[in-house]
N, C-alpha and C positions, 0 to 999 in steps of 0.2 A: 181559473180565474182572472176578472178583471172587472176594474172601473173606472171611467172615464169621469175629468175634470171639465166641467164646462167651462165656454171663454166668458171674459169676463173684457169688456171694448171698456172705454174711457164714457160710452154715453150709458152704460147700463145703469137702471135706476138703483137707488140705495137699498132698495131692501133682498136686492140682488148679490148685496158686497157678501163675500166671505170675510170673517172675522178670523181673528187669534190665528195670524200666519205666521207662521216659524221658519225660514231660511234653513235648510237642513244642506244643499249641498250646490250643485253647481255642474256643468258641462260645459264646454265648448264644441261649437260647432265650426269648421273651420272649413272655409271655400278656397280649395289651393286651383280654382279657375282664377282668370283672370274678366271673364264676365260677371256678372250676378245672377244667382239662379234665384225666380222666383217658386212660393209655393211647396220645397224641397217636403218631401216624405224623406220620416229619419224615423230607425227604430234601433234602441243598445240598450246592455244590460246594466244595471243598476244596481249595487248595493246597498244594503241599509245597517246602520248601527242599530244593535240592540237597544229598542223603544224606540226608536226614533219615526214610525212610522206604525202607528198602534193601530190594529182592527176598528173600523170606523170614523178613521183617520183619511180627509185627501189628501192629495197631490198637485199641487198647482207649480206651471209652467211659467216664468214671467222673464221677460225680454228685461235687456240694459236698459233699457226707457220706457219698462214700470208696465208694458202691456202683455194679458195674462192668458196665457194661451192653453191649447184644451188638451190635455193630454191621456193616451190610453195606458193605461197601467194594470201589465198583466201579473199575479203575483205569480211567484212557481214556488218558494219555498221561505218558512218561516222560524224564525228565533223559539225557544223554548216557551216564550212569554207571549206567543200570539202575534209578534212586530211584523213587521214585514222584515224576511233576512235576502232576498235576493229575486229582482221585478225586470221585465222586459216592458221598457217607456217606450212609444209610439207619436209619433208629433208631426204636423206640418206647419213647417216653419215658414211663415210669409215671405222674406226675404234675406239671404246671403250673400252681401259686396262681393265682389272677387276680391280674391286673395287676403281674405279677410278672417278673422273667428267671430262671431258670435258668442256672447254667455248666455244660456238661461238657465236664472234661477232654479233648483227643484224644491219649493217650499211646503210644507203641511202647511192645512189649513182643517181646522176640526170641527167645523161644519159650514155647508152650504146649501141652498135653497135652491138653485139650480137644474131645473135637470136636466141627464145627459143629451149631449146633441147627437140625439139620432139614435135607429138603430140600428143593431148587429150587422156586418158586410157578411153578404154569403157569394157562393158560386155566381149566381145567379146573373151579374154584372159579366161575366167572364166567356158563362154559356151565350149569353146575347149578343157576345163577339164570336170570330173567326179565331177567338184564341185557343192554340192547343201546344203541348210541350210532345217532344216524340223523340224518343230514342231509338236507333233502329241498329242492330248490329247484323254484318254479314260475317258469316262462321261456317267454314265448310260449305260454301257454294250454298248453304241455307239464309235468308233474311230473317230476319225477329226484331220485333215492333210491341214499343212500349209506350201508349200513351197515357197520360193524365188527365184528358177529358172526356174520357167516360167511365172514369172512377169519379170523377165531381161530379156528373151526373147521375150519377146514380146512388151518389152520401155516404161512398168506401173512401173515408177519409176520417181522419184523427184531425182536433182541430190546439193547433198551438198558439195562436192570438187569437181573439176574439170581441170583440168590439166594436164602434164608429168608424175609427179612424184607421185599423189595422185589422187585418183577418190572415192566417196563416193555415193551411189544409198539409196535413200531412199524408203522402199517397204512395199509397207501394203497387205497384205495375208490374205481371209478369211480364219477359219476354218472347211474345208470341209468337209462331211461326206459320205461312201461310196456313195451314189448316188450324189455327186455333189451339195449337199447343204449347204449352211452355216449356220454355229452355227448365231445362233440370237441375243449374248448378246457377248460372244466373238472372240477374232481377234488378228493376230500376225502383229509388224511388227518390219521389218528386217533396220538399216544401215549399209551394205556390206562395205567397205573399203577395195578397192585393190590399192597395189603400183606396182611402175615400176618394171620391171625385175624382178617380179616373189619373191620376196623380201619380199611377207607374206599380208593375205587377212587376216583383223579382220571384224566378226560376230558381231551387236550387236545385238540379238535376244528382245522384249519385247512384253511381252503376256497381253492383256487389256480384262478389263471386266468393260468398263466405257462410250457406247452410251448413250447420253442426253435425246433421248428422245423413245426411243427401251420400249417397256407395259414390263409391269413386273421387271423391274430390280432385282437383287437378288445374294446371292453368291451359288458358285457352287463349290462342291469339285472334285479331279478329281487327276487324274495319270498321268504324264507329260515327255517324253520323248523329247530329244534335237538332232538331228544327224546333223553330218556337214561332207558331202560328204560321207554318207553314214558309220559315223564310232559315237557311241552315247556319245555326250559330255556330258550330262547330263539327271539326271532322278530323278524324286521324286516322292514318294505314297504318296493318300492322303491329297495333297496342298488344302486349302481352300481358294479360292480367291474370297478374299472380292469384296461389291458390289464396283462400280464405283472406283476403284484403277488395280494397273499396277504392273506387277514387272520384270525386266531384269537381263539379263547374256549375257555374254560378251566372246566369242572366240575369238582361231584364227586359220588359216588354216594355217600351215608349222610353223616356227619355231617362238613361241611368244619373240617375244624380249622382254630383261625387262630392260628397263630406265625411269629414273628417273627423269623427266623435275624439274631444277631448277630454277625457275624466278626470275628477279634482283628486288628484294624486293623493293630496292630506288627510282629506276620506275616505279614499278607499283604504291606504293605511292605518287609518285609526282606527276602523269599523274591524281590523284584525282580520277583513278576508284576504289579505296579502299577509306576506311578512314585511317586517319595518325593516326595509329596504333606505340604508341612507339618504334623506331626502339632500344632502348635500353634493350628493355625487353630480359630477360634470359632464354627462353625454356630449361629447366635442363632434361641430357638423364634420368632422372628418369622422370620424366614426361611423354617424348615419348614412353619408354619401355613400362608405365604401361598402353596408347595408343594402340599402338601394342600387348600387350597382351589380352587389352579387345578385337580385333575386329577377334574374332571368333565364332566359332559355330552358335546354332543355332539364335542369333539376326542379323546374316549376309545374312539369305534363303532370298525369297521370302515372302513376308506378314509381316517379319519384322519390326526393326521400328530403328536396327544398334544403334547408342550409343544415339539418341534422347529419350525421355520421350514418352511412347504413348501416354499416356494421359495428353495430353494439356492443359486442366482446374487445374491442378494440382499447385496449387499455393506454394510458396516459389521462389529462387535465383534456377538459376541454369545455364548451357552452353547452353544452347537452344535458353537462350533470348540476344536479341542486336542487333546491324545492320548487324554483321555477328558473326553465334555463334563460341562460345569458341572455338568448334573442330576445325573450321573453321579456325580461326587469329592465332591459333598454328601452322597448315601446312602454313600459310602465311610468319609467323614469322619466322620460323624453318626450311623452305620447304622440312621437312623429310621427305621419304616413308612410314614411319610408319603414321606419320601423316595425310599425301594423302588420303592413304588406308583408312583410317577410315573416314574421310571428304566427298570422293568422293563415298564409299558408304554406310555411311547414307545419301546421298545426293540422291543416285542412290534410296534408300528406302524410299524417301521420296512419292515413287509411290503407299505406303501400306496403307494410309490414303484413304476413301470413298469421294474425293473431285475433282474429274476428270469427266468432262461430259461434250463429245466429239461429237460438230456435226454432224451428220450423211450426211450432207446437203456440206459441206465445209473440213469434216475429220481436221479440226483442233479442238482445246478448246472453249465451248459455247462465245459468246461477249454480253453482250449486245446494239449494236446499231444490232444484230437482232432477239435479245429477249430481248426487255427492260422491260420485264413485267414479266419475269422467276424470280423463287425464291424460296429457302429453306423453308421463316417463311412465318407467317400469315394464312390469307385465304382463300380460294376458289378463292374467287372475287377480292382478290388482284392481282391474275397473269392474269386476263383477258384482252387485249391490246382492249382500245377504240374504237382504228382507225380499225381494222380488226375483231374483236365481239369473238374472239377465243381466248381460253385460252396459259399461254403463260409457265404453272405447271409443272416438271416434272412428267412423270408417278408414281404413289405409289409403295413403295418398297416391295415387297413383304418376303423377310429376309434383315433387314439392323442393323444386328451386326456385330462388328468389333471393337477387344479390343484396336485397335489404334482411338484413338478420337480427334479429329482436334476441333483448336478453334484460331481464328484470335488473340485472343487476349495476344496471347502465342505462335505466329506461327513462327517457327523458319526460318528463310532466306536463307533454303537448301541447294538452285539450284545457288544463281548469281555467287560466287567465284569459284566453280568447271564446270560452263561454261565459265566462263570467262577465267581461265586458262587451260581447256582438250579442247571446241571447239564443244564439243561433244552438236548432237541436244537433244540427249534424254534430257540433264540439260536446254535447252533451255524450249522445252515444259512443263520442271514439272516447271520454275520459271514463263512462263505463265498459266499453272492451278491454282498451288497456288495463282495467284496475280487475275485471272479472279472470283476464286471460293469467295475469300473473299468479291468482292464488288456483286456479285449476288445471294451471301448465302439470305443479308436483305430484308427487304420489299419493293419492289416497289418504296411503295409512300415515304418512308426513306430516299430513297439512289437518290430522282428525276427521279426515272426513267434509263434514259438511259445517264444518267449525271453521274452517280455512284459517287455519295458522299456518303463519311466513317462518315460523325462528329455527327451524330445522336449513335453511338457504343461507347464501354470506349474509357477513354483517350488513353488507352494502347493498346485496338484495331486498335484505328484510326489511332496512330503513325506505327504500325506492317506493316497495310495494304498501310498505304501512303510509307511507306521503300519500300514495292513491289513493289505498280506502278512505282514510281520512276527508282527502279533499271531494273525492267522489258522493260521500256518505253526507258532506256539511254543505253541496249543494244542490243536488240532487233533486226535484222538486220531489213536494209533500207528496201526492199526488201521483206519483212514480211507484208502481209496484216495485223498483227495488231500489226506493227509499229503506222500505225497512230490513231486507236483506243483504243492506250496505250497514247501516247502523249494528246489525247483528255482527256482518266480519269484524268492526271494529268493538265492540264489548268483546268477544274473544278474545282477538289476541288480545287487548290491553288486561285481561281476567288472566291471561296465562303467563305473561311477562308482569305482572304485579306477583302473582304467585309462585312465583320463581324469582325474581328480584325482589323489592319492591318491599314484598312482605313478609322474605323468606329469611329466620332470625340466621340461617347457615348461608348466606350468599354473599360471595366475595367482595370484601371491604372497601375493592378496589375504584368499584363502580364502571367495571365492564362487562359486555356482552358476552357470554364466553360460548354462547350455540355457535360453533362451526367457523369460530374466530380464531384457535390458537396454531394457525397453520404455519407462520414462521420461521424462520429462524432454529430447521431441524424439532418443529412444534414446542418452541419454548414463547414465541410470542404471539403478539397481535398485529397487526395495522391500526394505528390509533384514530388514523382518516377516516379507515372506516365507521370505527367506531362513532365518530364523532360525526359523520354523516349519521346514523341511527339515535342518536341523542339531537341533533337538529330535526328530525323528525319525529321524536316524543315531544320536543315542545312546539313543534306545528301543531299538530294534533292538541296539544293544551290551550294553545292560543288560539283553536279551530271553535273552542269551548266543551275537548271531551275531557267532564271530569277526571276519571280514572288515568288519563295521561298525567296528571301534577303530581303522583307520589311517583310514578316512575319516572319522570324527568328530576326529580329531585335527586333520587337513588341515583342516577345515572351522571347525574353533575357531576360528580364527586370525582369523576376522572379527569373531566377535563380544566376543574379548579382546582387540583389537586400540581396538575401539574405545570402551573402557573404560579403559586402561591408555598406548597410547600417545601421547606428550607433542605429535605435531602433532595430533591432533582432540582434541578441549575432549567427556570424555564427558558432560556433560551436552546434547548433542549425538548419546547414540550409539541411540538410538533415534527418528531422524528416520523422517518421510513417507518418500522416496526419498532415495538415496545415488548420486551420479553418479559412476563409477567408468573415462570415459576423458572427455579433451577436445574429440576431434568423431566423430561416427557410422559414422566408418570408420580409426578411432585407436586402436592397442592401449590394452591397459586401463591403468590406476593399475600403478605397482610401490609403490609408498607408500600409507600410509593417508593422511599428509599433504596429499598430492595432493587423494586424494579428498574431504577436511575443508575445503577452500579453496573449491574447485568446487562444492559442497554448499552452503556458504554462500552463493555468490555465487545460485546457482539458488533456493534456498526463501525467502534474506530479500535480497533484492537490493536494497535501500535502505538495509539495514544490515550489511551483508558486511565492510564493511573495519571499523565499528566495532566488532563482535564479535570479532571478529578477532584485533583488538591488547587487547583488555579476558581478563582475569586469568579463567581458569577456573574457573570457577563459583561464580565472587565475587558480590560483592550489588551489584555495579554492569552485570554479563552478568542477573545477576535483575534488577533496572529495567530494562534495556533491553528485558527479555523477558518482564514482565513476570511472573514467574513468583518463587516463595521461593526467595532463598538457598539450593543446592544441588537444589534440583526440577528433576529432569529435560523434558522437552522432551517432547512426543507425551503428551498426558492422561495423566501418572504417576499421578493418583490414582485411575485407573476401573479394574478388574480387567479388559478388556479391550482400555485402551492398551497401544501401544505399545509401550512399558518392561513390561510386564508379557509381551508376545508374546514380548522377549525375555528373560526369565527361565529359561523352563525351556533353551535355549539355552545363557547361561551355567552354571548349575547341572550339565550333561552335561555342559562342557567340564572345570569339577573334576573330575568321576565320568573322565573318560579321559586323566585328567593331562594335559593340552594345557599346552603353557610359558606360562607369566606368565596362566594361567585362576583360581588362586587368588587372584591379586590385584585379578584382577578384578571375581571377586566382593566384596572388601571394599572395594573403591570403590563398585558396585553396590549394597549392603545400607547404604552411608552414607547415600544419595541421602535425603532431608530430606522427601518424601512419596512415598509409598505406598500402596497401595489396600489397603481393607478386603477382602478375601479370602472370608469371610465370608459374604460378599453372591453369591460368582461363584470359587469355589476353582482355574478349572478349569489356571492358571495358576499357581499354588502350590509350584512344585515346586522341591524346594531340593537342594545336593547331601550326597549320602550320606555321606560321612566328609568335611565341610570341612577343607583343610590352611592353616594360614599360610601368608602368602608368604613367597617367599623375602627 
């Protein structure tokens, strides 16, 4: 759905003037070139807070000098009240002076008498030229070709953007051999975006090896050429394309605009579309230069991993882990083009992992509602659908090697922020691919088959899977057939957690997630940092408007709050690596945090436990015994990925959820003497939205 706001020049008649204009937010359009750019085509993703842009209202673009520009607004997702949640905004900006940023205000207009300027763009203009986009692959001595022009001419496309400023058509093109036979595994997808008045055409080409149920999936090594209108724009020899993976390149036909869209960070955060990252975090020029220098070479090429860790199961703190990766938050807080390039580029390279399973019947990522018994784990009998008697197992892979190893317990949120800010369809589908893979890869019996429950996984796995489900359900377009299925996945999981924790009188009083959690200290303890990941994911779901996450957040907040405020637990140890929650592997869980504290000290500091327990909490004597500064928390408090940093989002969301004692816990936490410089890695720099004074 799209609507267009007509241009209002200074000479427009009074009758055409828009009334009741309310400024909502703005974007900065940065020209990184020394020379000016004229009539610059720009499209970007824009989120709106609930109620800001209701049905019937229009959106105006207003320059710093008061000029009003035509904006095409392709609405993708809506809030519960019907107001716009997410849209893709397109504009032809008149002039971008060299090395400067121009501000474009986005304002709501309640009424306008101006008609939209022009009809929606169609492929006719391109087809009247020599335009074509062609991918050629040489594989085993055979040439395969996938061309976009025939599909455009025959109307075989889906519209992603539709209006008089910009149109984008999604084309699926088989790779055909010289006899016209399609390759059984490899295929190409184009997203072709054309701007009005011939201002440029963006060609987004993706090569996929991801059919879910095609026999004999495997890796393929080939040479590839990409041509735009007969001109070669990309060539690569000996590219190994991993099974169930895909790669993407973006090109321009015509002069490519150079624009860095600087979103209004305060508005983004206040809309709750992104967590409340501390806006006082200073991202230094040194950090940004390092990101820019690091984004080059082989790591940026197809089947590479960008700045993400290719081996996700690798242990230890790193920028990949969090509600948004460190590189993404660096981009968010700085809006710097170097951080943007690394974040968007790494998000595109999320296609390099073998987690992509596309349904041949729907041409979309496979879903549990179509195949409730599909799985990557378990026995062959586990994949048999009892209603049909047929197996829903994926065909065995003939060559399953891939140096990029996926693991949902360490899965980055690659694509949510990139889709939110770019509006690129590729980023949306990547978010959906990763979300659905994290659910369907598990044993069907463990996940409740079609219910898609994640509680049987490691706690950190539950956290990041729940995060992805919430993000995908929130931002997926309303008209996407996956939207209701993602919403049901979210509802199913929250219902399970509420039934077993929040609304369960017999649930443990510590507020911990015990599912697959008590694996430490000979089955006596849990990893509180994993539990904190889960609490932060629940808080994130509540923040995005999933009402049933609120009671779960209040329940989960008990654990982080108690570790900072309860007299029987010294808050210096609130971020210990492990905390014992029962005296023996068969005993009931402790009912008080003081019991957990005494047992955990003994397990972690066996020779010092008695001494530490007798010392005043957070005093100089305790600091000396631990070789820390007075008031310094244990667990690498100075590190951006240390255990206290892992705890911070859980505490912040506890405050936002108005959990008992959360405000007091936050005050204690913020008074610690040693804190990290989040400018070096801000993924855990989340603070409460409206901090309240402790009672």
